Phi, psi and omega in degrees: 000125179278154173302146184300322182294321179291320179295324177295321178296315179299315180297322180291316179296325181292343179280348180286148179301133177079003180250113177271180182298318181294316179296321179298321179295317180295317180296315180298316181293322179297314179296321184285320189279315190239342187225059180296326177294324178293320177300318178296318180297316179297318179299315180293324179295317179297320178295321178295322179298315182297329183271329191251328185277133178221185176260137173300133184286349178266307190248349181068024169284159176289137184206159174258014175213173184294330177241127182288169184294331180285310179296330181276357181276115183293346181272354177279148179280102189289341181262011173244102188247122178262118183265120182233164183284321184211173185294332181286332174294319177296320178298320179297318179293322178299323182294336179293332181074007184255358182247129183235019176264209178237178186239166167221118184266122181280334186061051176136190179213155180294125182211092181303326181294332178258012180061033177258114181252170177303330180291342179276350183252174181268045181279314179299323179296326176295315178302312181293326179297315180293319178301318179297318180299317179294317181293323179295321179294319179291322181293329180279353180072017180257157178291129183291125175283155182291123175272133176240129176253120176261114179276106185244035173290160185292150182281047174259173180298320179291320179296319179293320177299317180295316180297318181294320178299314180295319180300317180290324179293320186272347183308317180295345183280355176059051177239167179277127180236124180235164179237138179299145178285147175229151181183214185276124178289154179299132178092355182270157177260137181302324186294341181260358181277147179282168185296320182295316180297317179297318179298318179290326178296321179291313181295328183267017183296153182230166176297147183227000000 
């Protein structure tokens, strides 16, 4: 019989994605046996996250203030919005260094099998965000600049369903809506690519 406090730690670790009961036991024992200082550091960090981390009120990225550093940057193109499934997708795009707009984090994708509906995502918030931008342009008496929404959900069946739903929802707003190109990754061989990927690579070809 394990001590109750240790068992609670194991049960908590086992709730994390990709962590089973056996792995949770090894992690708990590792923290207890050899790295008690690390365990204390992790505990303090988790408490700090709960107290300090919130969602950006514009894009719903994780932030330690009401407006994240990207939305608060005056040099970003505010009318170029890249819609992604989660914060790590936004980070991946940021690492490319080629995107200078802002983001909108959905925090998931439409997945009926997992009981995830559009109401569970930040889709309505995206619609209202665009409406506010249009109303602000009209209220200022200035000519409205073209808003572009880049749908950068993953090229899975759920990601495509989510992108299509958003496209249909936003269509009446008369804005530019684009989809990220998908194709053959660098270093891959054509003979191993599936038909859908090859088809998109051909359709998304560019001048060279």
